[in-house]
Phi, psi and omega in degrees: 000132182291140177280002185255155183295159182292347177227130177273132176249121178270117186299322183297311184258347183060023176275153180248129181244124178295149179258114180293159179262131173238126181254140177237137178234127179295133178243002173228158181300325181232077182292167173296168174304142180301137177310138186208150173284132182273339176219161179298334182263003182293135178280330184235153173275138173285135179246134185250155180280146171234091181239142179287328176219155182305146178251114179269121178254117176283159176307131182091346180289146170243133178228143175257118189253125178284158178243340183087004181237130165274156188228146173225116180257138181303142179303138181097359180228163174228161170257132177250117180270123184232156177294156171274136186300318182294317179294323182286321182278330182268332186231354182076021180270124184223183176251118188298333179249035187300135346282138172287145183252133172247115182285156182293343180261007177279134181232013180274186179292138173286110179238142186249120174278124177241150174230139176265101177267002181281184182258358183229157175300152178228136181251123174270120181257155176302132179087351181293136175283118190245345183201172173244147176241113178257128177264125186225148177291152180234140171236148177260125181282152170272124185265131176231132173264126183232165178275331181220153173251153180291151179280149173224168178297327181282326182063225183268012180299124184252228186309121177076006185290342179262005176082180181234348182278167177297124180073014181296144178233162181299000000 
């Protein structure tokens, strides 16, 4: 159960944002701690590993780490699995498909894909906080096939087309 109220009130704008419901069901006898927000202002819940023995990840390895929890996200929302900043900056541990998406109709175990982008082996221990889970609203776009697209100043300029310097332009 979240320690926070069912509606967040933002003092600056005084707008009220509904809090979606995410349900967790244990799928192992001793699951990891239930994903939880560590501070009232945290955007994501920390997700912990549930491993029987440590998982050693060599540089370049990808491992799928169980949590011991199945998940159900309210319709109209998705779960975004993101790296934890400390693991990524100190050890090079990231999520290879960041952000990973958990659809609202998925009911299986929450498992976290990790990649070791660091230069040294990294060990995932049972109970270690390994990722963040951000719950975000989803909208479905109406798809239209057209013969032409409208023109813009950028046009078809892709990767790097706007430059990298201060005030850089295409």
